[in-house]
C-alpha positions as CSV (number, residue, x, y, z in Angstrom):
1,M,6.1,-11.7,-17.1
2,L,3.8,-8.9,-16.1
3,L,1.3,-11.0,-14.2
4,K,4.0,-12.3,-11.8
5,K,4.9,-8.6,-11.1
6,L,1.2,-8.2,-9.9
7,L,1.5,-10.9,-7.3
8,P,2.0,-9.6,-3.7
9,N,4.3,-11.3,-1.2
10,L,1.4,-11.3,1.2
11,H,-2.4,-10.8,1.0
12,M,-4.3,-9.6,4.1
13,N,-7.9,-8.6,4.8
14,S,-6.8,-5.4,6.5
15,I,-3.8,-3.4,7.6
16,Y,-4.8,-4.4,11.1
17,D,-4.1,-8.0,10.3
18,I,-0.5,-7.5,9.4
19,N,2.0,-9.1,11.8
20,F,4.6,-6.4,12.2
21,Q,6.8,-8.7,14.4
22,S,7.2,-11.0,11.4
23,L,8.1,-8.0,9.2
24,K,10.8,-7.0,11.7
25,E,12.2,-10.5,11.5
26,K,12.5,-10.0,7.8
27,G,14.5,-6.9,8.4
28,I,11.8,-4.5,7.5
29,K,12.2,-1.0,9.1
30,G,10.1,1.2,6.8
31,I,6.6,1.2,5.4
32,I,5.4,2.8,2.2
33,T,1.6,2.9,2.4
34,D,-1.1,3.9,0.0
35,L,-3.8,6.2,1.4
36,D,-7.2,5.8,-0.2
37,N,-9.0,2.5,0.5
38,T,-5.8,1.2,2.2
39,L,-5.7,3.3,5.4
40,I,-9.1,4.9,5.1
41,E,-12.0,5.2,2.7
42,W,-11.2,7.2,-0.4
43,D,-13.9,9.8,0.6
44,R,-13.0,10.0,4.3
45,P,-10.8,13.1,5.0
46,N,-9.2,12.2,8.3
47,A,-7.7,9.2,10.1
48,T,-10.1,7.2,12.4
49,P,-9.1,6.7,16.1
50,E,-8.4,3.1,15.3
51,L,-6.0,4.1,12.5
52,M,-4.3,6.7,14.7
53,E,-3.7,4.1,17.3
54,W,-2.3,1.7,14.6
55,L,0.1,4.4,13.3
56,E,1.2,5.2,16.9
57,R,1.9,1.5,17.5
58,L,4.1,1.4,14.3
59,K,6.0,4.4,15.6
60,Q,6.6,2.8,19.0
61,E,7.8,-0.4,17.2
62,G,10.4,1.7,15.4
63,F,8.9,1.7,11.9
64,R,9.3,4.7,9.7
65,V,6.1,5.4,7.6
66,I,5.5,7.4,4.5
67,V,2.3,7.8,2.5
68,V,2.6,7.5,-1.3
69,S,-0.6,8.4,-3.1
70,N,-1.7,9.1,-6.6
71,N,-4.1,11.6,-5.2
72,N,-3.6,15.4,-5.1
73,R,-1.7,17.5,-2.6
74,I,-4.8,18.9,-0.9
75,R,-6.2,15.4,-0.2
76,V,-3.0,13.8,0.9
77,S,-1.7,16.7,3.0
78,A,-5.1,17.1,4.8
79,F,-4.7,13.5,5.9
80,A,-0.9,13.3,6.6
81,D,0.0,16.7,8.0
82,P,-2.1,16.5,11.2
83,L,-0.4,13.1,11.9
84,G,3.1,14.3,11.1
85,I,3.5,11.7,8.4
86,P,5.7,12.5,5.3
87,F,4.0,11.9,2.0
88,I,4.4,11.9,-1.8
89,H,1.3,13.1,-3.7
90,A,0.5,12.8,-7.4
91,A,2.9,9.8,-7.3
92,K,2.1,8.3,-10.7
93,K,2.3,4.8,-9.3
94,P,3.3,2.2,-10.6
95,T,6.3,4.2,-11.9
96,R,9.5,3.5,-10.0
97,S,10.4,7.2,-9.1
98,P,7.9,7.7,-6.2
99,F,9.0,4.5,-4.6
100,R,12.7,5.4,-4.9
101,E,11.9,8.9,-3.5
102,A,10.1,7.3,-0.6
103,I,12.9,4.9,0.2
104,G,15.3,7.9,0.1
105,M,13.0,9.9,2.5
106,L,12.9,6.9,4.8
107,E,16.7,6.8,4.7
108,L,16.5,3.0,4.3
109,K,17.7,0.3,1.8
110,P,15.1,-1.2,-0.5
111,E,15.3,-4.6,1.3
112,E,14.2,-2.8,4.5
113,V,11.0,-1.4,3.1
114,V,7.5,-2.9,2.6
115,V,4.8,-1.5,0.4
116,I,1.2,-1.8,1.6
117,G,-1.7,-1.0,-0.7
118,D,-5.1,-2.1,-2.0
119,Q,-4.4,-2.2,-5.7
120,M,-2.3,-4.6,-7.7
121,F,-1.8,-2.3,-10.7
122,T,-0.4,0.6,-8.7
123,D,0.9,-0.4,-5.2
124,V,1.9,-4.1,-5.8
125,L,3.3,-3.6,-9.3
126,G,5.1,-0.4,-8.3
127,G,6.7,-2.1,-5.3
128,N,7.6,-5.3,-7.1
129,R,9.2,-3.4,-10.0
130,L,11.9,-2.4,-7.4
131,G,12.0,-5.7,-5.7
132,L,10.3,-4.4,-2.5
133,Y,8.3,-6.7,-0.2
134,T,4.6,-6.1,-1.1
135,I,1.4,-6.6,0.9
136,L,-2.0,-6.3,-0.8
137,V,-4.9,-5.5,1.5
138,V,-8.6,-5.7,0.8
139,P,-10.0,-2.2,0.1
140,V,-11.6,-0.7,3.1
141,A,-14.5,0.7,1.0
142,Q,-16.6,-1.0,-1.6
143,T,-16.7,2.2,-3.7
144,D,-13.9,3.9,-5.6
145,G,-13.1,7.1,-7.4
146,F,-13.5,7.1,-11.2
147,F,-10.1,5.9,-12.3
148,T,-9.8,3.3,-9.6
149,R,-13.0,1.7,-10.8
150,F,-11.4,1.0,-14.2
151,N,-8.3,-0.5,-12.5
152,R,-10.5,-2.7,-10.3
153,Q,-12.1,-4.2,-13.4
154,L,-8.7,-5.1,-14.8
155,E,-7.6,-6.4,-11.4
156,R,-10.6,-8.8,-11.3
157,L,-9.6,-10.2,-14.7
158,A,-6.0,-10.7,-13.6
159,L,-7.1,-12.3,-10.3
160,A,-9.4,-14.7,-12.1
161,W,-6.6,-15.7,-14.4
162,M,-4.1,-16.1,-11.6
163,R,-6.6,-18.1,-9.5
164,K,-7.2,-20.4,-12.5
165,K,-3.4,-20.9,-12.9
166,G,-3.0,-21.7,-9.2
167,L,-0.8,-18.6,-8.6
168,I,-3.1,-17.3,-5.8
169,T,-5.2,-19.0,-3.2
170,W,-7.1,-16.3,-1.4
171,E,-10.7,-15.4,-2.2
172,D,-12.0,-12.0,-3.0
173,K,-14.0,-10.3,-0.3
């Protein structure tokens, strides 16, 4: 059932609330993360000092990180290149291929990888289609680009239905 594929393994208010020790205990070694409204606002070009510190801590903890974004090369490389983070742009999430490619670039097994993102219809669905551990975070900005606004409307409908059926317990922010 499609709606079950939209359910993340975990829901967090922010990337900064994720307990990476517990991910390590699950055998997670790699992180596939979305960029826009997951790590930084969709209209912010560069990482914040807080985000740079978070990424450095991940590296020190031994995690491998890759950005997988549906955005274009210019946007994604402007963010990722200064940080030395590999990326896949124009990913066409939720298709399986960018997630498979990212797993290959991380040189890990699927069960060693987590997907972190702010959208159920791209990040969570894409990760769940490959059986990856998925974490949905609250978007860091209240505004979105054009296509994302449409996805968010569908997401709200799906969330309302799932909440009514008792599939989820968290509240929207």
